[in-house]
DOLUMDREN-619215 format. One record per residue: residue in one letter; x, y, z of N, C-alpha, C, O, CB in turn. Coordinates in steps of 0.2 Angstrom, whole numbers, padded with zeros to 4 digits, always signed. Glycine has a CB too. Example, Ala and Ser with C-alpha at 12.3 -4.5 7.8 and 13.67 -1.06 7.14 Angstrom:
A+0066-0028+0039+0062-0022+0039+0066-0016+0039+0071-0017+0042+0057-0022+0045
S+0064-0011+0035+0068-0005+0036+0064+0000+0039+0067+0006+0040+0070-0003+0029
// end
This chain:
X+0809+0174+0317+0811+0168+0319+0819+0165+0316+0820+0164+0310+0805+0163+0318
X+0822+0165+0321+0830+0163+0320+0829+0158+0314+0824+0155+0313+0834+0160+0327
X+0836+0158+0310+0837+0154+0305+0836+0146+0308+0839+0145+0313+0842+0156+0303
X+0834+0141+0305+0833+0134+0307+0841+0131+0305+0844+0130+0300+0827+0131+0302
X+0844+0128+0311+0851+0125+0310+0850+0119+0312+0849+0117+0318+0857+0129+0313
X+0851+0115+0305+0851+0107+0306+0856+0104+0312+0861+0107+0314+0854+0103+0298
X+0854+0099+0315+0858+0095+0319+0860+0089+0316+0864+0085+0319+0855+0094+0325
X+0857+0087+0309+0859+0081+0307+0858+0082+0300+0852+0084+0299+0856+0075+0310
X+0863+0080+0294+0860+0081+0288+0861+0074+0285+0866+0071+0287+0863+0088+0284
X+0857+0071+0281+0859+0065+0278+0854+0064+0272+0853+0068+0268+0858+0059+0284
X+0851+0057+0272+0846+0054+0267+0841+0050+0271+0842+0048+0276+0849+0050+0263
X+0835+0051+0268+0829+0046+0271+0827+0041+0265+0826+0043+0259+0822+0051+0273
X+0827+0035+0266+0827+0030+0261+0821+0025+0263+0821+0023+0269+0835+0027+0260
X+0818+0022+0258+0814+0018+0257+0813+0014+0251+0810+0016+0246+0809+0020+0258
X+0816+0007+0252+0817+0005+0245+0822+0008+0241+0828+0010+0242+0811+0004+0242
X+0818+0009+0235+0823+0014+0230+0819+0020+0231+0819+0023+0225+0824+0012+0222
X+0816+0023+0235+0815+0031+0236+0820+0033+0240+0822+0030+0244+0808+0033+0240
X+0823+0039+0239+0828+0042+0243+0827+0049+0243+0825+0052+0238+0835+0041+0240
X+0829+0053+0248+0829+0061+0247+0833+0063+0253+0834+0059+0258+0820+0065+0247
X+0836+0069+0252+0841+0072+0257+0835+0076+0263+0831+0080+0261+0847+0077+0253
X+0837+0074+0268+0833+0077+0273+0838+0080+0279+0844+0078+0280+0828+0071+0276
X+0835+0084+0284+0838+0087+0289+0835+0085+0295+0829+0084+0296+0837+0095+0287
X+0840+0084+0301+0835+0084+0307+0837+0091+0312+0842+0093+0312+0837+0076+0312
X+0832+0092+0315+0834+0097+0321+0829+0096+0326+0823+0095+0325+0834+0104+0319
X+0832+0097+0333+0829+0095+0339+0822+0100+0339+0822+0106+0337+0834+0095+0345
X+0817+0094+0342+0809+0098+0342+0810+0104+0347+0808+0109+0347+0803+0093+0346
X+0814+0101+0351+0815+0105+0359+0821+0109+0361+0827+0107+0358+0814+0100+0365
X+0821+0115+0365+0826+0118+0366+0827+0121+0373+0822+0125+0375+0827+0123+0360
X+0832+0120+0377+0833+0124+0383+0837+0132+0381+0837+0135+0386+0837+0119+0389
X+0839+0134+0376+0843+0139+0374+0841+0147+0378+0844+0152+0380+0842+0139+0366
X+0834+0145+0379+0832+0152+0383+0831+0151+0389+0828+0155+0392+0825+0155+0380
X+0833+0147+0394+0833+0145+0400+0839+0151+0403+0844+0153+0400+0834+0135+0401
X+0838+0152+0411+0843+0156+0413+0850+0151+0414+0850+0146+0416+0842+0159+0419
X+0855+0154+0411+0861+0150+0414+0866+0154+0419+0866+0160+0419+0865+0149+0407
X+0870+0151+0422+0874+0154+0428+0881+0152+0426+0881+0147+0423+0873+0151+0435
X+0887+0156+0427+0893+0155+0426+0896+0154+0435+0892+0156+0439+0896+0162+0421
X+0901+0152+0436+0903+0150+0442+0906+0155+0442+0907+0157+0436+0906+0144+0444
X+0910+0161+0449+0912+0166+0449+0916+0165+0455+0915+0161+0460+0908+0171+0448
X+0922+0170+0454+0926+0171+0461+0923+0177+0465+0923+0182+0464+0935+0173+0460
X+0920+0174+0471+0915+0180+0476+0921+0186+0476+0920+0192+0476+0912+0177+0485
X+0928+0184+0477+0932+0190+0481+0933+0194+0474+0935+0199+0475+0939+0188+0485
X+0933+0192+0468+0935+0197+0462+0930+0199+0459+0929+0204+0456+0940+0195+0458
X+0926+0193+0457+0920+0194+0452+0921+0191+0445+0918+0192+0440+0920+0201+0451
X+0927+0187+0446+0929+0184+0438+0928+0176+0439+0928+0172+0444+0939+0186+0436
X+0925+0176+0432+0923+0169+0431+0929+0164+0432+0935+0166+0431+0919+0167+0423
X+0927+0157+0434+0931+0152+0436+0930+0147+0430+0925+0145+0428+0930+0149+0443
X+0937+0145+0429+0937+0139+0422+0939+0133+0426+0942+0133+0431+0942+0140+0416
X+0937+0128+0423+0939+0122+0424+0945+0118+0420+0946+0120+0414+0934+0119+0423
X+0949+0114+0423+0955+0112+0418+0954+0105+0419+0950+0104+0423+0963+0114+0421
X+0957+0100+0415+0957+0093+0417+0964+0092+0419+0969+0094+0417+0956+0089+0411
X+0963+0088+0425+0971+0085+0428+0971+0078+0429+0966+0075+0430+0973+0088+0434
X+0978+0077+0429+0979+0069+0431+0977+0067+0438+0979+0071+0443+0988+0067+0431
X+0973+0063+0439+0969+0062+0444+0975+0059+0451+0974+0057+0457+0961+0057+0442
X+0981+0058+0447+0986+0054+0451+0992+0059+0454+0994+0059+0460+0989+0047+0446
X+0995+0063+0447+1001+0067+0448+0996+0075+0450+0999+0080+0453+1006+0066+0441
X+0991+0075+0449+0988+0081+0450+0989+0087+0444+0987+0093+0444+0990+0083+0457
X+0995+0085+0439+0997+0090+0435+0991+0091+0429+0987+0086+0428+1004+0088+0432
X+0990+0098+0425+0986+0099+0421+0987+0095+0415+0993+0095+0413+0986+0104+0420
X+0982+0091+0410+0982+0088+0404+0981+0092+0399+0977+0097+0400+0977+0084+0403
X+0985+0092+0394+0985+0097+0388+0980+0092+0383+0979+0086+0383+0993+0098+0384
X+0976+0097+0379+0972+0094+0375+0974+0089+0371+0970+0084+0370+0969+0099+0371
X+0980+0089+0368+0982+0085+0364+0984+0078+0369+0985+0073+0365+0989+0088+0360
X+0984+0076+0374+0986+0070+0377+0979+0068+0381+0980+0064+0385+0994+0072+0382
X+0973+0070+0379+0967+0068+0382+0966+0061+0375+0968+0060+0370+0961+0074+0382
X+0962+0057+0379+0959+0050+0375+0953+0047+0380+0953+0048+0386+0965+0044+0373
X+0950+0045+0375+0944+0041+0377+0947+0034+0380+0952+0032+0377+0937+0039+0371
X+0944+0031+0386+0946+0026+0390+0939+0022+0392+0934+0024+0394+0951+0028+0396
X+0940+0016+0390+0934+0009+0393+0937+0007+0400+0943+0006+0402+0934+0001+0387
X+0933+0007+0404+0935+0004+0410+0935-0003+0409+0930-0006+0407+0931+0004+0417
X+0943-0007+0410+0943-0014+0410+0943-0017+0415+0941-0023+0415+0947-0017+0408
X+0945-0014+0421+0946-0015+0429+0947-0009+0432+0948-0004+0429+0952-0021+0432
X+0948-0010+0440+0951-0006+0444+0957-0003+0441+0962-0007+0439+0952-0009+0450
X+0959+0006+0440+0962+0009+0438+0966+0005+0431+0972+0005+0431+0966+0012+0443
X+0961+0001+0427+0963-0001+0421+0959+0001+0415+0953+0001+0416+0964-0007+0422
X+0962+0003+0410+0958+0006+0405+0960+0005+0398+0966+0005+0396+0956+0013+0406
X+0956+0003+0394+0958+0003+0387+0958+0009+0383+0953+0012+0384+0955-0002+0383
X+0963+0010+0380+0964+0018+0376+0962+0018+0369+0964+0015+0365+0971+0021+0376
X+0958+0022+0369+0954+0023+0361+0956+0030+0358+0952+0036+0360+0946+0023+0362
X+0960+0030+0354+0961+0037+0351+0955+0041+0346+0951+0037+0344+0967+0036+0347
X+0955+0048+0343+0949+0050+0339+0950+0046+0333+0945+0045+0330+0949+0058+0339
X+0955+0044+0331+0957+0042+0325+0954+0034+0324+0952+0032+0318+0964+0043+0324
X+0955+0031+0330+0953+0023+0329+0945+0025+0329+0942+0022+0325+0956+0018+0337
X+0942+0029+0334+0935+0031+0335+0931+0032+0327+0926+0029+0325+0934+0038+0339
X+0935+0037+0324+0931+0039+0318+0932+0033+0312+0929+0034+0307+0933+0046+0316
X+0937+0027+0314+0936+0022+0310+0931+0018+0309+0931+0014+0304+0940+0019+0310
X+0928+0018+0314+0922+0014+0315+0917+0017+0310+0914+0022+0311+0920+0014+0323
X+0917+0013+0305+0911+0016+0300+0904+0013+0300+0904+0008+0298+0913+0015+0293
X+0899+0016+0302+0892+0013+0301+0888+0014+0295+0888+0019+0293+0888+0016+0307
X+0886+0010+0293+0880+0014+0287+0874+0019+0288+0871+0022+0284+0877+0008+0283
X+0873+0020+0295+0867+0023+0296+0871+0030+0298+0867+0034+0301+0863+0019+0301
X+0877+0031+0298+0879+0039+0300+0876+0043+0295+0874+0048+0298+0888+0041+0298
X+0875+0042+0288+0871+0048+0283+0865+0045+0281+0862+0050+0278+0876+0050+0277
X+0863+0039+0282+0856+0037+0279+0850+0033+0285+0852+0029+0289+0859+0031+0272
X+0845+0035+0284+0840+0033+0288+0835+0028+0284+0831+0031+0280+0836+0039+0291
X+0837+0022+0284+0832+0016+0279+0828+0014+0283+0829+0011+0288+0836+0010+0277
X+0822+0014+0281+0817+0012+0285+0815+0004+0282+0815+0003+0276+0810+0017+0283
X+0815+0001+0286+0815-0008+0285+0808-0009+0287+0804-0012+0283+0821-0012+0290
X+0806-0008+0293+0799-0010+0297+0795-0005+0300+0798+0000+0302+0799-0014+0303
X+0788-0006+0299+0783-0002+0300+0779-0004+0305+0778-0010+0306+0781-0002+0295
X+0777+0000+0310+0774-0002+0316+0767+0002+0317+0767+0007+0314+0779-0001+0323
X+0762+0000+0321+0756+0003+0322+0759+0010+0328+0764+0008+0332+0749-0003+0327
X+0757+0016+0327+0760+0019+0332+0759+0018+0340+0763+0019+0344+0757+0025+0331
X+0751+0016+0340+0750+0014+0346+0753+0008+0350+0751+0007+0355+0744+0014+0346
X+0757+0004+0346+0760-0001+0349+0767+0000+0352+0770-0004+0355+0760-0005+0345
X+0770+0007+0351+0775+0009+0355+0774+0013+0362+0772+0019+0362+0779+0013+0350
X+0776+0010+0366+0774+0012+0374+0776+0020+0375+0781+0022+0372+0777+0007+0380
X+0775+0023+0378+0776+0030+0378+0784+0031+0382+0788+0036+0381+0768+0035+0382
X+0785+0026+0386+0791+0026+0391+0798+0025+0385+0803+0028+0386+0791+0019+0397
X+0797+0021+0380+0802+0021+0375+0805+0027+0371+0810+0027+0369+0801+0017+0371
X+0799+0031+0371+0801+0038+0368+0805+0043+0372+0804+0044+0377+0795+0042+0367
X+0811+0045+0368+0816+0049+0372+0817+0056+0370+0814+0060+0373+0823+0046+0370
X+0821+0058+0363+0821+0064+0362+0818+0065+0355+0819+0060+0351+0827+0068+0362
X+0813+0070+0354+0811+0072+0348+0815+0076+0342+0820+0080+0343+0805+0076+0350
X+0814+0075+0337+0818+0079+0331+0812+0081+0327+0806+0078+0327+0825+0074+0325
X+0813+0087+0322+0809+0088+0316+0814+0086+0309+0819+0089+0308+0807+0096+0316
X+0811+0081+0306+0814+0080+0300+0809+0084+0293+0803+0084+0293+0813+0071+0299
X+0813+0088+0289+0811+0091+0284+0816+0089+0277+0822+0087+0278+0812+0099+0286
X+0812+0089+0271+0818+0089+0266+0822+0095+0265+0819+0101+0265+0815+0087+0259
X+0828+0095+0263+0833+0099+0263+0833+0102+0257+0838+0106+0257+0838+0098+0266
X+0829+0101+0251+0829+0103+0245+0824+0102+0241+0822+0096+0241+0834+0102+0242
X+0821+0106+0236+0816+0106+0232+0815+0099+0230+0810+0096+0231+0816+0110+0229
X+0820+0097+0226+0821+0090+0223+0819+0085+0226+0815+0080+0224+0827+0088+0222
X+0821+0086+0233+0818+0080+0237+0812+0079+0240+0810+0074+0243+0822+0079+0242
X+0806+0086+0240+0801+0087+0242+0797+0081+0241+0795+0077+0245+0799+0093+0239
X+0795+0080+0233+0790+0074+0232+0791+0068+0235+0787+0065+0238+0791+0073+0225
X+0798+0067+0235+0800+0059+0238+0798+0059+0246+0796+0054+0249+0810+0057+0237
X+0799+0065+0248+0797+0065+0256+0790+0064+0258+0788+0061+0263+0800+0071+0260
X+0786+0067+0253+0779+0069+0254+0776+0061+0252+0772+0059+0256+0776+0075+0248
X+0779+0058+0247+0775+0052+0246+0775+0048+0252+0770+0046+0255+0778+0048+0241
X+0783+0047+0255+0783+0042+0260+0780+0045+0267+0779+0041+0272+0791+0039+0261
X+0779+0051+0268+0775+0053+0273+0767+0051+0272+0764+0048+0276+0776+0060+0272
X+0765+0054+0267+0757+0053+0265+0756+0045+0266+0751+0043+0269+0754+0055+0258
X+0761+0039+0264+0760+0033+0264+0759+0030+0271+0754+0026+0273+0765+0030+0261
X+0764+0033+0275+0763+0031+0282+0757+0034+0285+0754+0030+0289+0768+0032+0286
X+0755+0040+0285+0748+0043+0288+0743+0037+0284+0740+0034+0288+0746+0052+0285
X+0742+0036+0279+0736+0031+0276+0736+0025+0279+0730+0022+0280+0736+0031+0268
X+0742+0021+0281+0742+0016+0284+0742+0015+0291+0742+0010+0294+0746+0013+0283
X+0742+0022+0294+0742+0023+0300+0749+0019+0304+0748+0014+0309+0735+0021+0302
X+0754+0021+0302+0759+0016+0304+0766+0022+0306+0766+0027+0303+0761+0010+0298
X+0770+0019+0310+0776+0025+0311+0784+0019+0308+0783+0013+0308+0777+0028+0323
X+0788+0022+0305+0794+0019+0303+0799+0017+0310+0800+0021+0314+0796+0023+0299
X+0801+0012+0309+0807+0010+0312+0813+0011+0309+0813+0009+0303+0806+0003+0314
X+0820+0013+0311+0825+0013+0308+0831+0015+0315+0830+0015+0321+0825+0018+0302
X+0837+0016+0312+0842+0017+0316+0846+0024+0312+0845+0025+0306+0847+0010+0318
X+0850+0027+0316+0854+0033+0315+0860+0034+0319+0859+0033+0325+0849+0039+0316
X+0866+0036+0316+0870+0039+0321+0870+0046+0322+0870+0051+0318+0877+0036+0319
X+0870+0047+0330+0869+0053+0332+0875+0054+0337+0876+0050+0341+0861+0053+0336
X+0880+0059+0337+0885+0058+0342+0889+0053+0343+0890+0050+0349+0884+0060+0347
X+0890+0050+0337+0894+0045+0336+0891+0038+0340+0895+0034+0342+0900+0046+0337
X+0885+0038+0342+0881+0034+0345+0875+0031+0340+0870+0035+0338+0879+0037+0351
X+0875+0025+0338+0869+0021+0335+0863+0022+0339+0862+0019+0345+0871+0013+0333
X+0857+0026+0337+0851+0025+0340+0846+0022+0336+0846+0022+0330+0848+0031+0342
X+0841+0019+0340+0835+0018+0336+0831+0022+0336+0831+0026+0341+0831+0014+0338
X+0827+0023+0331+0822+0029+0330+0815+0026+0327+0815+0020+0324+0825+0035+0325
X+0810+0030+0328+0804+0029+0324+0803+0036+0321+0805+0042+0324+0796+0026+0329
X+0798+0036+0315+0797+0041+0311+0789+0042+0309+0786+0039+0305+0801+0041+0304
X+0787+0047+0314+0781+0049+0313+0778+0054+0310+0780+0060+0311+0779+0049+0318
X+0773+0052+0306+0771+0058+0300+0768+0063+0304+0764+0061+0308+0767+0055+0294
X+0768+0069+0303+0765+0075+0307+0765+0080+0303+0770+0082+0300+0768+0077+0313
X+0758+0083+0301+0757+0088+0297+0761+0087+0291+0761+0082+0288+0757+0093+0300
X+0765+0093+0289+0769+0092+0282+0775+0089+0282+0779+0089+0278+0769+0097+0279
X+0776+0087+0289+0782+0084+0291+0783+0078+0293+0779+0073+0292+0785+0087+0295
X+0789+0077+0297+0790+0069+0300+0794+0072+0307+0798+0076+0307+0796+0062+0295
X+0791+0068+0312+0793+0069+0319+0798+0063+0320+0795+0057+0320+0787+0069+0323
X+0804+0063+0322+0807+0058+0321+0810+0057+0330+0813+0062+0333+0812+0060+0316
X+0809+0052+0333+0809+0051+0340+0814+0046+0341+0813+0040+0339+0803+0051+0343
X+0820+0047+0345+0825+0044+0347+0822+0038+0353+0819+0040+0358+0830+0049+0349
X+0824+0033+0352+0821+0028+0356+0826+0026+0361+0832+0025+0360+0818+0021+0353
X+0824+0024+0369+0828+0021+0374+0828+0013+0372+0823+0010+0369+0825+0022+0382
X+0835+0011+0374+0835+0004+0372+0831+0000+0378+0830+0002+0383+0843+0001+0370
X+0830-0007+0376+0826-0011+0381+0829-0011+0388+0825-0011+0393+0825-0018+0379
X+0836-0012+0388+0839-0012+0394+0838-0005+0398+0840-0005+0404+0845-0013+0393
X+0835+0000+0394+0837+0006+0399+0830+0008+0402+0829+0013+0405+0841+0014+0393
X+0825+0004+0400+0819+0005+0403+0817-0002+0409+0816-0008+0408+0815+0005+0396
X+0816+0001+0414+0814-0003+0421+0807-0006+0420+0802-0003+0418+0813+0002+0427
X+0806-0012+0421+0798-0015+0420+0794-0013+0426+0796-0014+0432+0798-0024+0418
X+0788-0010+0425+0784-0006+0428+0782-0011+0434+0780-0009+0439+0779-0002+0424
X+0782-0017+0432+0778-0022+0438+0783-0023+0444+0781-0024+0450+0775-0030+0434
X+0788-0022+0444+0793-0022+0448+0790-0016+0455+0790-0017+0461+0800-0020+0444
X+0789-0011+0451+0786-0005+0455+0780-0006+0458+0779-0006+0464+0785+0000+0452
X+0775-0007+0452+0768-0005+0455+0764-0012+0457+0758-0012+0458+0762-0002+0449
X+0768-0018+0459+0765-0025+0460+0762-0025+0468+0757-0027+0470+0773-0032+0458
X+0766-0021+0471+0764-0021+0480+0758-0016+0480+0755-0016+0485+0772-0019+0486
X+0756-0012+0477+0751-0007+0476+0745-0009+0477+0743-0013+0473+0750-0004+0471
X+0739-0008+0482+0734-0010+0482+0728-0008+0476+0726-0002+0475+0732-0008+0489
X+0726-0015+0473+0723-0014+0467+0714-0012+0468+0711-0010+0463+0724-0020+0462
X+0713-0013+0474+0705-0010+0476+0704-0004+0476+0709-0001+0478+0702-0013+0482
X+0698+0000+0475+0696+0006+0476+0688+0006+0477+0685+0003+0473+0698+0011+0472
X+0686+0010+0483+0680+0010+0483+0674+0013+0479+0674+0019+0480+0680+0012+0488
X+0670+0011+0475+0667+0014+0469+0664+0021+0472+0665+0025+0468+0661+0009+0466
X+0662+0021+0478+0659+0028+0480+0665+0033+0481+0664+0039+0480+0655+0026+0487
X+0671+0031+0483+0676+0036+0484+0679+0038+0476+0681+0044+0475+0682+0032+0490
X+0678+0033+0472+0681+0034+0463+0676+0040+0462+0678+0046+0459+0680+0026+0457
X+0669+0039+0463+0663+0044+0461+0664+0051+0462+0663+0056+0458+0658+0042+0463
X+0667+0051+0470+0668+0057+0473+0673+0061+0470+0673+0067+0469+0670+0055+0479
X+0679+0058+0467+0685+0060+0464+0684+0062+0457+0688+0066+0455+0690+0055+0465
X+0679+0058+0453+0677+0060+0447+0674+0067+0446+0676+0070+0441+0673+0055+0446
X+0669+0068+0452+0666+0074+0453+0671+0080+0453+0670+0085+0450+0662+0074+0459
X+0678+0078+0457+0682+0084+0456+0687+0085+0450+0690+0091+0448+0685+0085+0461
X+0686+0078+0447+0690+0079+0441+0687+0084+0435+0690+0088+0432+0691+0071+0438
X+0680+0083+0434+0677+0084+0428+0676+0092+0428+0674+0094+0423+0671+0079+0428
X+0676+0097+0433+0677+0104+0432+0684+0107+0431+0686+0113+0429+0674+0106+0439
X+0689+0101+0432+0695+0103+0432+0698+0102+0425+0703+0105+0423+0699+0098+0437
X+0695+0098+0421+0695+0096+0415+0696+0102+0409+0692+0107+0408+0688+0093+0414
X+0701+0101+0406+0702+0107+0400+0705+0103+0395+0707+0098+0396+0707+0115+0401
X+0704+0108+0389+0709+0105+0383+0716+0108+0385+0717+0113+0389+0706+0109+0375
X+0721+0104+0381+0728+0104+0383+0730+0110+0379+0728+0111+0373+0732+0096+0381
X+0735+0116+0384+0738+0123+0380+0746+0123+0383+0746+0122+0389+0732+0131+0382
X+0750+0123+0380+0757+0124+0382+0758+0129+0387+0762+0129+0391+0761+0125+0378
X+0754+0133+0387+0753+0139+0395+0752+0135+0401+0752+0137+0407+0746+0146+0394
X+0750+0128+0400+0750+0124+0407+0756+0123+0409+0756+0122+0415+0746+0119+0407
X+0762+0122+0406+0767+0121+0409+0774+0127+0408+0780+0126+0407+0768+0115+0406
X+0771+0133+0409+0776+0138+0409+0780+0138+0415+0777+0135+0420+0772+0144+0409
X+0787+0139+0417+0791+0138+0421+0790+0145+0427+0793+0150+0425+0797+0136+0418
X+0787+0144+0431+0788+0150+0437+0796+0152+0439+0797+0158+0440+0782+0148+0444
X+0799+0148+0441+0807+0150+0442+0810+0153+0437+0815+0157+0438+0810+0143+0444
X+0809+0152+0430+0812+0155+0425+0809+0162+0426+0812+0167+0427+0811+0151+0417
X+0802+0162+0425+0799+0170+0425+0802+0173+0432+0805+0179+0431+0789+0171+0424
X+0802+0171+0438+0806+0175+0444+0813+0177+0443+0816+0181+0445+0806+0171+0451
X+0816+0173+0439+0823+0173+0437+0824+0179+0435+0828+0183+0438+0825+0170+0433
X+0820+0179+0428+0821+0186+0424+0820+0193+0427+0823+0198+0427+0816+0185+0417
X+0814+0191+0430+0813+0198+0436+0818+0200+0439+0819+0206+0439+0809+0197+0440
X+0821+0195+0442+0826+0196+0448+0833+0199+0443+0835+0204+0444+0828+0188+0454
X+0835+0196+0439+0841+0198+0435+0839+0205+0432+0843+0209+0433+0842+0193+0428
X+0833+0206+0429+0833+0213+0428+0833+0217+0433+0836+0222+0431+0828+0214+0426
X+0830+0217+0439+0831+0221+0445+0837+0222+0446+0838+0228+0447+0830+0219+0449
X+0842+0217+0446+0848+0217+0449+0853+0221+0443+0858+0225+0444+0851+0209+0452
X+0850+0221+0436+0854+0225+0432+0852+0232+0432+0854+0236+0428+0855+0222+0427
X+0846+0234+0435+0846+0241+0435+0849+0244+0442+0851+0250+0443+0838+0243+0435
X+0850+0239+0446+0853+0241+0454+0862+0242+0452+0865+0247+0454+0851+0233+0461
X+0864+0237+0448+0871+0237+0445+0872+0245+0441+0876+0249+0443+0872+0230+0440
X+0868+0247+0437+0869+0253+0432+0870+0259+0438+0874+0264+0437+0860+0255+0427
X+0866+0258+0443+0866+0264+0447+0874+0266+0452+0876+0271+0454+0859+0263+0454
X+0876+0260+0452+0882+0259+0456+0887+0263+0453+0888+0261+0447+0884+0251+0457
X+0890+0268+0454+0895+0271+0451+0903+0267+0452+0905+0264+0457+0895+0277+0455
X+0906+0266+0446+0912+0263+0446+0918+0265+0451+0919+0271+0450+0914+0261+0440
X+0922+0263+0454+0928+0266+0458+0933+0265+0453+0935+0261+0450+0929+0261+0466
X+0936+0272+0454+0942+0274+0450+0948+0273+0456+0947+0273+0462+0941+0282+0447
X+0954+0274+0451+0961+0276+0456+0963+0270+0460+0969+0270+0462+0961+0282+0463
X+0960+0264+0461+0962+0259+0464+0968+0258+0462+0970+0258+0457+0958+0254+0464
X+0973+0255+0468+0980+0251+0465+0978+0243+0465+0973+0240+0468+0989+0252+0470
X+0984+0241+0462+0982+0232+0461+0983+0230+0469+0987+0233+0472+0987+0227+0455
X+0979+0225+0471+0979+0223+0478+0975+0226+0482+0973+0223+0487+0986+0224+0480
X+0973+0233+0481+0967+0235+0485+0961+0230+0484+0960+0226+0480+0964+0243+0482
X+0957+0232+0490+0951+0229+0491+0945+0230+0487+0941+0234+0490+0949+0230+0498
X+0943+0229+0482+0937+0230+0478+0931+0228+0480+0929+0222+0482+0938+0226+0472
X+0926+0232+0479+0919+0230+0481+0916+0226+0476+0915+0227+0470+0916+0236+0482
X+0914+0221+0480+0912+0215+0476+0903+0217+0472+0898+0219+0475+0911+0206+0482
X+0903+0216+0466+0896+0216+0463+0893+0209+0463+0887+0208+0462+0896+0218+0455
X+0897+0204+0464+0894+0198+0465+0888+0197+0469+0888+0198+0476+0900+0194+0467
X+0881+0195+0466+0875+0193+0470+0875+0188+0472+0879+0184+0470+0869+0193+0467
X+0871+0186+0479+0871+0179+0480+0865+0177+0479+0861+0175+0483+0872+0178+0486
X+0863+0176+0471+0857+0175+0468+0853+0170+0470+0847+0170+0468+0859+0175+0463
X+0854+0165+0473+0851+0159+0476+0847+0162+0482+0841+0162+0483+0856+0153+0478
X+0849+0165+0486+0846+0168+0492+0841+0173+0490+0837+0174+0494+0850+0171+0497
X+0841+0178+0484+0837+0183+0482+0832+0179+0478+0826+0180+0478+0842+0189+0477
X+0834+0173+0474+0828+0170+0472+0823+0166+0475+0818+0165+0472+0830+0168+0468
X+0826+0164+0482+0821+0161+0486+0817+0166+0489+0811+0164+0490+0824+0157+0492
X+0819+0173+0491+0815+0178+0492+0810+0179+0486+0804+0179+0488+0818+0183+0493
X+0812+0180+0480+0808+0182+0475+0802+0177+0475+0796+0179+0475+0813+0181+0468
X+0803+0171+0475+0798+0165+0474+0794+0166+0479+0788+0166+0478+0801+0159+0473
X+0797+0166+0485+0791+0166+0491+0787+0172+0490+0781+0172+0492+0794+0166+0498
X+0789+0178+0488+0785+0183+0487+0779+0182+0481+0773+0184+0481+0790+0189+0486
X+0783+0179+0478+0777+0178+0471+0772+0172+0473+0766+0172+0472+0782+0174+0461
X+0774+0168+0478+0769+0164+0480+0764+0166+0485+0758+0164+0485+0772+0160+0482
X+0766+0171+0490+0762+0174+0493+0757+0178+0491+0752+0179+0495+0764+0177+0496
X+0759+0182+0483+0756+0186+0481+0750+0183+0478+0744+0185+0478+0760+0190+0477
X+0751+0175+0474+0747+0171+0471+0741+0168+0477+0736+0166+0476+0751+0165+0467
X+0744+0168+0483+0738+0165+0488+0734+0171+0490+0728+0169+0492+0742+0161+0494
X+0736+0178+0490+0732+0181+0492+0727+0182+0486+0722+0184+0488+0734+0186+0495
X+0728+0182+0480+0723+0183+0475+0720+0179+0472+0716+0179+0467+0725+0185+0470
X+0721+0173+0476+0716+0167+0475+0710+0167+0480+0706+0163+0480+0719+0159+0476
// end
């Protein structure tokens, strides 16, 4: 297992009890297959550059600035120095001031999970005391923290020996369900419901992470492995001068992927 790399380092505080902690994202997409954009004629990578939308000329890094839209083609410019000067108490401290029952927070407000752990042995005891007290009361802590220059509302949920920290969506980010569900027919015939229940029962199992494997990811890895073997068998062309047409090793991977997925699906249907 790779060494844990903290995403955020700071302090957890409850009244006079304080301990140093780390936050690490609880989920990761680093294992997902990623693609680069290539020039099909040369096989070289294509790079992106910032250009002025009016002059079309490239903009150097030192001339880039953040802008807040004030009107059409009108912006308030903010420099990095000005943004850094905005100091928030929550930059390095998670101060728990409120507790709520866990079930009182609707799932739709939960955004991104992080694992919180003490980052030194001295803080272990204070961390454990806060964790166990929340468990005993059946509550989660509500606080705020600055991540990526943005202050986020969070909840702290004791889990096993650690604490799971969920960033929360703000109220104006959650659309009310009533606006979408109000016109749906509320009635359902009892006989029909009973029939569906009979279908549900034999399909009910205990949850397992294997239920959410990514078939496209698996097909991609198989496809890439086969293309690697095919590329190794192709001997490099030597003696070509600059300007000569080069044979392209660039693969139309989307077409190949579609064929691979279709073959995989046909195989599954035959095995059913």
